[in-house]
C-alpha positions as CSV (number, residue, x, y, z in Angstrom):
1,M,42.4,34.6,-54.4
2,R,38.9,35.2,-55.6
3,T,38.2,31.5,-54.2
4,D,39.5,32.6,-50.6
5,M,37.4,35.9,-50.8
6,S,34.5,33.9,-52.5
7,T,34.8,31.3,-49.6
8,A,35.3,34.1,-46.9
9,Q,32.1,35.8,-48.5
10,S,30.3,32.7,-48.3
11,K,31.0,31.9,-44.5
12,L,30.2,35.6,-43.6
13,N,27.1,35.5,-44.8
14,M,26.4,32.0,-43.9
15,Q,27.0,33.5,-40.3
16,H,24.7,36.5,-40.7
17,W,22.2,33.8,-41.9
18,L,22.7,31.9,-38.6
19,Q,22.4,35.2,-36.6
20,R,19.3,35.9,-37.6
21,S,18.0,32.5,-37.4
22,A,19.0,32.3,-34.0
23,L,17.5,35.7,-33.0
24,A,14.5,34.6,-34.5
25,L,14.3,31.7,-32.7
26,A,15.2,33.6,-29.1
27,V,12.8,35.7,-30.0
28,S,9.9,32.9,-30.5
29,T,11.2,31.1,-27.7
30,S,11.1,34.0,-25.3
31,M,7.7,34.4,-26.2
32,V,6.9,31.4,-25.4
33,V,8.9,31.1,-22.0
34,G,7.3,34.5,-21.6
35,M,3.6,33.0,-22.2
36,T,4.8,30.1,-19.9
37,A,5.9,32.1,-17.1
38,T,2.9,34.1,-16.9
39,T,0.6,31.2,-16.9
40,M,3.0,29.6,-14.4
41,T,2.8,32.6,-12.2
42,S,-0.5,32.9,-12.3
43,A,-1.1,29.2,-11.4
44,Q,1.7,29.9,-8.3
45,A,-0.2,33.1,-7.6
46,A,-3.6,31.5,-6.7
47,V,-1.6,28.4,-4.7
48,S,0.9,31.0,-2.9
49,T,-2.6,32.9,-1.8
50,A,-3.4,30.3,1.0
51,D,-0.8,31.5,3.7
52,F,-0.7,29.1,6.6
53,S,0.9,31.0,9.3
54,D,-2.3,31.6,11.5
55,L,-3.1,27.9,11.0
56,V,0.4,26.6,12.0
57,Q,0.6,28.8,15.0
58,Q,-3.2,27.7,15.7
59,V,-2.8,23.9,15.7
60,T,0.9,23.1,16.8
61,P,0.1,22.7,20.3
62,A,-2.2,19.5,19.5
63,V,0.5,18.1,17.7
64,A,3.4,16.0,19.3
65,R,6.8,13.9,18.5
66,V,6.5,10.2,19.1
67,N,9.5,8.8,20.7
68,V,9.7,5.0,20.3
69,T,12.3,2.4,22.0
70,K,12.7,-0.6,20.3
71,T,15.1,-3.8,21.7
72,I,16.9,-5.1,18.6
73,S,17.8,-8.8,18.5
74,E,21.1,-9.9,17.5
75,A,19.5,-11.5,14.2
76,E,17.6,-8.0,13.8
77,L,21.0,-6.1,14.0
78,A,22.6,-8.5,11.4
79,K,20.2,-7.9,9.2
80,A,19.6,-4.1,9.5
81,Q,23.7,-4.2,8.9
82,T,23.7,-6.6,5.8
83,A,21.2,-4.1,4.3
84,E,23.6,-0.8,5.3
85,L,26.5,-2.6,4.1
86,L,24.5,-3.3,0.6
87,R,23.9,0.6,0.5
88,Q,27.4,1.7,1.2
89,F,28.7,-0.8,-1.3
90,F,26.6,0.5,-4.1
91,G,27.7,4.5,-3.7
92,D,27.7,5.7,0.1
93,R,30.5,6.2,2.3
94,L,31.9,2.5,3.7
95,S,32.1,2.3,7.2
96,I,31.7,-1.5,8.3
97,P,29.3,-1.4,11.8
98,E,30.8,-3.1,14.6
99,Q,29.3,-6.4,15.3
100,A,27.0,-6.7,18.4
101,T,27.0,-9.4,20.7
102,M,23.9,-8.5,22.8
103,P,20.7,-7.1,21.9
104,A,20.5,-3.5,20.9
105,I,18.4,-0.6,21.5
106,E,16.8,1.2,18.8
107,H,15.1,4.6,19.2
108,A,12.8,6.1,16.3
109,Y,10.2,8.6,15.8
110,G,7.2,9.9,14.2
111,T,4.6,12.2,15.0
112,A,0.9,11.9,16.3
113,F,-1.9,14.1,17.3
114,F,-4.5,14.9,20.0
115,V,-7.9,14.1,18.9
116,S,-9.7,14.3,22.5
117,S,-9.2,16.6,25.2
118,D,-8.9,13.8,27.5
119,G,-5.3,12.4,25.6
120,Y,-6.1,10.3,22.8
121,M,-4.1,10.7,19.8
122,L,-3.4,9.0,16.3
123,T,-0.4,8.0,14.9
124,N,0.5,5.7,12.3
125,H,0.6,1.6,13.2
126,H,4.3,1.8,11.7
127,V,6.0,4.4,13.9
128,V,4.7,2.3,17.1
129,E,5.5,-1.4,15.9
130,G,7.1,-3.3,18.1
131,A,7.7,-0.5,20.4
132,D,8.8,-1.4,24.1
133,K,8.2,2.1,25.2
134,I,6.3,5.3,23.8
135,T,6.5,8.7,24.9
136,V,5.5,12.0,23.2
137,T,7.0,15.3,23.3
138,L,4.8,18.3,22.9
139,N,5.6,21.6,21.6
140,D,6.5,23.2,25.0
141,R,8.8,20.4,25.6
142,T,6.6,18.7,27.9
143,E,7.1,14.7,27.8
144,L,4.6,12.0,28.6
145,D,4.9,8.4,28.6
146,A,1.8,6.9,26.1
147,V,0.1,3.5,26.3
148,L,-0.6,2.1,23.0
149,I,-4.6,1.5,23.0
150,G,-4.7,-0.5,19.6
151,S,-2.8,-0.8,16.2
152,D,-4.4,-1.9,13.0
153,E,-1.6,-3.0,10.3
154,R,-3.8,-2.7,7.4
155,S,-4.8,0.9,7.8
156,D,-1.4,1.7,9.0
157,V,-3.3,3.5,12.1
158,A,-2.6,3.3,15.8
159,V,-4.4,4.8,18.6
160,L,-2.2,6.3,21.8
161,K,-3.3,7.9,25.4
162,V,-1.6,9.8,27.7
163,V,-2.5,10.6,31.0
164,G,-4.4,14.0,31.8
165,N,-7.2,16.2,30.2
166,K,-7.7,19.8,28.6
167,F,-5.5,18.3,25.9
168,P,-6.5,20.7,22.6
169,P,-8.1,18.3,20.2
170,L,-7.9,19.0,16.7
171,P,-10.9,19.7,14.5
172,I,-11.7,16.8,11.9
173,G,-12.9,17.2,8.2
174,D,-14.0,15.8,5.8
175,S,-11.7,14.0,3.6
176,N,-14.6,13.0,1.0
177,A,-14.9,16.7,0.3
178,L,-11.3,17.3,-0.8
179,R,-10.6,17.9,-4.3
180,V,-7.8,17.8,-6.3
181,G,-5.4,20.8,-6.2
182,E,-6.9,21.8,-3.0
183,P,-4.0,23.6,-0.9
184,V,-3.1,21.4,2.2
185,L,-0.7,21.6,5.0
186,A,1.4,19.3,6.8
187,I,3.3,19.2,10.0
188,G,5.5,16.6,11.7
189,S,9.5,15.7,12.7
190,P,10.9,15.2,9.4
191,F,14.4,13.6,10.4
192,G,13.9,15.0,14.0
193,F,13.3,18.5,13.0
194,D,10.8,19.4,15.3
195,Y,7.4,21.1,14.0
196,S,8.4,21.3,10.5
197,A,5.5,22.6,8.2
198,S,5.4,21.9,4.7
199,A,2.5,22.8,2.0
200,G,1.3,21.7,-1.2
201,I,-1.7,20.6,-3.0
202,V,-4.3,17.5,-3.2
203,S,-2.4,15.3,-6.4
204,A,-5.0,13.0,-6.6
205,K,-7.6,10.8,-4.7
206,S,-8.3,7.1,-3.8
207,R,-4.7,5.9,-4.4
208,S,-4.5,2.0,-3.5
209,F,-1.3,0.3,-3.3
210,S,-2.4,-3.4,-2.8
211,R,-4.9,-5.8,-1.4
212,E,-2.6,-5.4,2.0
213,T,-3.6,-2.0,2.2
214,S,-7.2,-0.8,3.2
215,V,-7.5,2.6,2.8
216,P,-7.6,4.9,-0.4
217,F,-4.6,7.0,-0.1
218,I,-4.7,11.0,-0.4
219,Q,-1.6,11.7,-3.0
220,T,0.0,15.2,-2.7
221,D,2.9,16.7,-3.3
222,V,3.6,17.9,0.2
223,A,7.1,17.3,0.9
224,L,7.0,14.3,4.2
225,N,10.0,12.7,4.7
226,P,10.8,10.0,7.8
227,G,9.4,11.5,10.8
228,N,6.5,12.9,9.4
229,S,4.4,9.4,9.7
230,G,1.7,9.8,11.8
231,G,1.5,13.7,11.6
232,P,-1.9,15.3,10.6
233,L,-2.5,16.8,7.3
234,F,-4.7,20.0,7.2
235,N,-7.0,21.8,4.4
236,Q,-6.9,25.6,4.7
237,R,-9.8,25.4,7.3
238,G,-7.6,24.1,9.9
239,E,-9.6,20.8,9.8
240,V,-7.5,17.3,9.6
241,I,-8.4,15.8,6.8
242,G,-5.5,13.0,6.7
243,I,-2.8,11.0,8.7
244,N,0.5,11.4,6.9
245,S,1.7,8.0,5.9
246,R,4.2,7.1,3.5
247,I,6.2,8.4,0.2
248,F,7.1,7.0,-2.5
249,S,10.8,6.8,-3.1
250,G,13.8,5.5,-4.4
251,T,16.2,7.0,-2.2
252,G,14.3,6.8,1.3
253,G,13.7,10.7,0.9
254,Y,11.0,12.9,-0.7
255,M,10.4,12.9,-4.3
256,G,7.4,14.4,-4.9
257,L,5.0,11.8,-4.0
258,S,3.2,11.6,-0.6
259,F,0.3,9.6,0.5
260,S,-2.1,10.4,3.5
261,I,-5.0,8.5,5.0
262,P,-8.2,9.8,4.7
263,I,-9.3,10.9,8.2
264,D,-12.8,9.5,7.9
265,A,-11.5,5.8,7.7
266,A,-8.6,7.0,10.2
267,M,-11.7,8.1,13.0
268,D,-13.7,4.6,11.9
269,I,-10.6,2.7,13.1
270,Y,-10.0,4.9,16.1
271,Q,-13.5,4.3,17.3
272,Q,-13.1,0.7,16.7
273,L,-10.0,0.4,18.6
274,K,-10.8,2.9,21.5
275,T,-14.3,0.9,22.2
276,D,-13.5,-3.0,21.5
277,G,-9.5,-3.0,21.2
278,E,-9.9,-4.4,17.5
279,V,-10.7,-3.9,14.3
280,V,-13.6,-5.9,12.2
281,R,-14.0,-6.0,8.9
282,A,-16.6,-7.2,6.3
283,Y,-16.7,-10.0,3.9
284,L,-18.3,-10.3,0.6
285,G,-15.9,-13.1,-0.6
286,I,-14.8,-12.1,-4.1
287,Y,-11.8,-11.8,-6.0
288,P,-11.7,-8.5,-8.7
289,Q,-9.8,-7.5,-11.2
290,D,-9.6,-4.3,-13.3
291,I,-11.1,-4.0,-17.0
292,D,-8.4,-2.9,-19.5
293,R,-9.4,-2.1,-23.3
294,N,-9.4,-5.4,-24.3
295,L,-11.7,-6.8,-21.8
296,A,-13.9,-4.2,-22.3
297,E,-14.1,-5.3,-25.7
298,A,-14.5,-8.6,-24.9
299,Y,-17.3,-8.2,-22.8
300,K,-19.1,-5.4,-24.5
301,L,-18.3,-2.6,-22.5
302,A,-18.7,0.7,-23.7
303,R,-15.4,2.1,-22.0
304,P,-13.2,0.4,-19.4
305,Q,-14.9,0.3,-16.2
306,G,-16.1,-2.3,-13.6
307,A,-14.7,-4.6,-11.2
308,L,-14.6,-8.2,-12.9
309,L,-14.5,-10.8,-11.0
310,T,-12.4,-13.9,-11.1
311,R,-13.6,-15.9,-8.0
312,V,-16.5,-16.0,-6.0
313,S,-16.2,-17.9,-2.5
314,P,-17.7,-20.7,-1.8
315,D,-20.3,-20.2,0.8
316,S,-19.8,-16.7,0.7
317,P,-22.1,-13.7,1.0
318,A,-21.4,-13.1,-2.8
319,Q,-22.0,-16.6,-3.7
320,K,-25.7,-16.5,-1.6
321,A,-26.7,-13.4,-3.5
322,G,-26.2,-14.8,-6.7
323,L,-22.8,-13.7,-7.8
324,K,-20.4,-15.4,-9.9
325,P,-17.2,-15.5,-11.6
326,G,-17.3,-13.5,-15.2
327,D,-19.6,-11.3,-13.4
328,I,-18.6,-7.2,-13.6
329,I,-19.7,-5.1,-10.5
330,L,-20.9,-1.5,-12.2
331,Q,-22.4,-0.2,-9.3
332,Y,-22.4,-1.0,-5.5
333,N,-24.7,0.8,-3.0
334,N,-25.7,3.2,-5.8
335,V,-21.9,4.1,-6.1
336,Q,-20.3,3.9,-9.5
337,I,-17.5,1.4,-9.6
338,M,-14.9,2.6,-12.4
339,Q,-12.1,0.3,-10.8
340,A,-11.2,-3.0,-8.4
341,S,-9.8,-0.7,-5.8
342,D,-13.1,1.6,-5.8
343,L,-15.2,-1.7,-4.9
344,L,-12.6,-3.1,-2.2
345,N,-12.4,0.4,-0.8
346,L,-16.5,0.4,0.0
347,L,-15.9,-2.9,1.3
348,N,-13.1,-2.1,3.5
349,R,-15.2,0.9,5.0
350,A,-18.4,-1.5,5.1
351,K,-19.4,-3.4,8.6
352,P,-20.5,-7.0,8.9
353,S,-24.2,-7.5,8.4
354,D,-24.1,-4.5,6.3
355,A,-27.0,-5.1,3.7
356,F,-25.6,-4.6,-0.3
357,R,-27.0,-3.8,-3.2
358,A,-25.1,-4.3,-6.8
359,Q,-25.9,-3.6,-10.2
360,I,-23.9,-5.8,-12.5
361,Q,-23.3,-6.8,-16.0
362,R,-23.7,-10.8,-17.3
363,N,-23.5,-12.3,-20.8
364,G,-23.9,-8.9,-22.0
365,K,-27.0,-8.4,-19.8
366,Q,-27.4,-6.1,-16.8
367,M,-29.0,-6.6,-13.6
368,I,-29.3,-6.3,-9.6
369,V,-28.3,-8.7,-7.1
370,S,-28.5,-7.9,-3.4
371,G,-27.4,-9.7,0.3
372,Q,-25.4,-9.2,3.4
373,L,-22.0,-8.9,4.1
374,A,-20.3,-11.3,6.7
375,Y,-17.5,-10.9,9.2
376,A,-14.5,-11.6,7.3
377,P,-12.8,-15.5,7.8
378,D,-9.2,-14.5,7.4
379,D,-9.1,-11.0,8.8
380,V,-6.4,-9.9,10.6
381,R,-7.2,-8.9,14.4
382,A,-5.7,-5.4,15.5
383,Q,-3.5,-5.7,18.1
384,G,-3.9,-4.3,21.7
385,G,-1.2,-2.4,23.6
386,D,-1.4,-4.7,26.2
387,Q,-1.9,-8.2,24.7
388,Q,1.1,-10.7,24.1
389,N,1.0,-12.6,21.0
390,D,2.7,-15.6,21.3
391,D,2.6,-16.6,17.6
392,V,3.7,-13.2,16.6
393,Q,7.0,-14.0,19.0
394,L,7.5,-17.0,17.0
395,G,7.6,-14.7,13.8
396,L,4.4,-16.0,12.3
397,R,1.5,-14.5,11.0
398,L,-1.2,-17.2,10.4
399,R,-4.9,-17.4,9.4
400,N,-7.7,-20.5,9.3
401,L,-8.2,-22.2,5.7
402,T,-10.9,-20.9,2.9
403,V,-13.1,-24.1,2.1
404,D,-11.3,-24.2,-1.4
405,E,-7.8,-24.1,0.2
406,Q,-8.9,-27.0,2.6
407,A,-9.9,-28.6,-1.0
408,E,-6.3,-27.9,-2.5
409,I,-3.9,-29.4,0.4
410,A,-6.4,-32.1,1.6
411,V,-3.9,-34.9,2.4
412,D,-4.8,-38.2,4.4
413,H,-8.0,-35.7,5.3
414,K,-5.7,-33.5,7.1
415,T,-6.8,-29.7,7.4
416,G,-4.8,-27.0,9.1
417,I,-3.8,-23.3,9.1
418,L,-1.6,-21.4,6.8
419,V,1.3,-19.5,7.0
420,T,0.7,-15.9,5.5
421,T,3.8,-14.0,6.6
422,V,7.4,-15.1,8.2
423,D,9.5,-12.6,10.3
424,P,12.8,-13.4,8.6
425,T,14.3,-13.0,12.1
426,G,12.1,-15.1,14.3
427,L,12.3,-18.5,15.4
428,A,10.3,-20.0,12.7
429,A,12.3,-18.5,10.0
430,R,15.5,-20.3,11.4
431,S,14.0,-23.7,11.4
432,G,13.1,-23.4,7.7
433,I,9.3,-22.5,7.8
434,L,8.3,-20.5,4.9
435,A,5.2,-18.2,4.0
436,G,2.8,-20.6,2.5
437,D,3.3,-23.8,4.6
438,V,0.1,-25.0,6.0
439,I,0.8,-26.3,9.4
440,T,-0.8,-29.4,10.5
441,N,0.4,-30.1,13.7
442,F,2.1,-28.4,16.1
443,H,4.1,-30.2,19.1
444,Q,1.9,-33.3,18.8
445,K,-1.3,-31.5,18.7
446,P,-3.5,-31.4,15.6
447,I,-3.9,-27.9,14.3
448,K,-7.5,-27.4,12.5
449,E,-7.8,-23.3,13.5
450,V,-5.6,-20.6,14.8
451,T,-7.0,-21.1,18.3
452,D,-5.3,-24.7,18.0
453,F,-2.0,-23.4,17.4
454,S,-2.4,-20.4,20.3
455,D,-3.3,-23.3,22.7
456,A,-0.6,-25.5,21.6
457,I,2.1,-22.5,22.1
458,S,1.0,-22.7,25.7
459,S,2.1,-26.2,26.5
460,L,5.8,-25.6,24.7
461,P,8.7,-25.8,26.5
462,E,11.0,-22.7,27.8
463,K,14.0,-24.4,25.7
464,G,14.5,-27.5,23.0
465,V,13.0,-28.7,19.9
466,V,9.6,-29.0,19.1
467,T,8.0,-31.0,15.9
468,M,6.0,-29.0,13.4
469,E,4.0,-30.9,10.6
470,V,3.6,-28.8,7.4
471,I,2.0,-29.5,4.1
472,R,4.3,-27.3,1.4
473,Q,3.2,-27.4,-2.1
474,G,1.3,-30.3,-2.0
475,I,4.3,-32.2,0.0
476,P,3.9,-33.1,3.6
477,A,7.0,-32.6,5.8
478,I,8.0,-32.4,9.4
479,I,10.2,-29.4,10.5
480,G,12.0,-29.4,13.9
481,L,11.4,-26.0,15.8
482,R,14.3,-25.0,18.2
483,I,12.5,-22.9,21.4
484,E,15.1,-20.7,22.8
């Protein structure tokens, strides 16, 4: 009995101790939560002071929904159906689409906005890529046919034109003046819901994805979804400071990271496409990489900074200026270089024939080199809306070889052009042509430059098989290309 009572008393004492401890923990936690809540409330209040209601009403007439019609071939449709089945297999509801026996029509949409009163509009390249017909729907439900003036894949900027005048152009701001934490607003058509507004803040600046893109993206936490692409990003003054371009997502929907093209870069592309119908870029001839902690110590840098040159192309402006592999570019035209993307962003905004001055470190010593940029030898030209590029019809993207590449693939003193991209649904892919192949002969005609390839296309038969000689991983091969 005593043992039971003692045990019961011990349990009771333990319960009281746990309750007191829990109460103390709850009080301390509530104090922390209260402090956090107070801090968060202050931060949220600062953001919530940005009332965009008047701004939305003011700028909406200058924003339009872009409606795109594309013709999808059997091969493209089969590819899309396969991807859909895979998504369904991994969790989505299962419903097998019917197999199409003829080309289908695909309808897509995005957003655009006026930058001039005579009907010029900006949107994304990926919104209008491959479009057979483009229309824009204004906020008063007026629908207008749009013409593609030009489109640049590397910057993801496209220029449209509609007939008419007295359109309300949006004021253009200064994206360089943006500050991290500044409130911003986006207007677009997410999932087809026209004129949806979403607000947030600038999360970061100068984000780079890869060498395939040529702009330093603005990162925000503005909710963007499919259909927002091509729409304007505004600051609090109602000025456009970016074009909404992409999201970072594992599901296809918004996950907190959105990226916009700085309007400064977009307007530069716009002027080139409007005036010349193409975009030209400067060429320095370097292959830079970032410097980590270990490299900083190896190169005797105070901290990881600069762009380390791993390669300098022969006969390039960089080589003529005296740059060498192993050099570290610390400043470029008086702009400090913290990482390789900083240098690439400056080069992507530069013009051919621009002068440059770089502060570098070589063998532990700093020095100054200078020179002049040139035209990029492997530049991917922007495609105008009225151009018909035959090599794209075959599903190939090509470029000329550099001097180093010519030396690497030299077989029997042959030269050629490099296949950089193969459309998996194109004629070339069906014949087994791969990215990285070097085309040396096409339809019994030697190929030394991309222009030779274009000339050979003009003599192709409407149907039949033609030969294409390639070098793949150093080994010559002949491929039969079926023209259908």
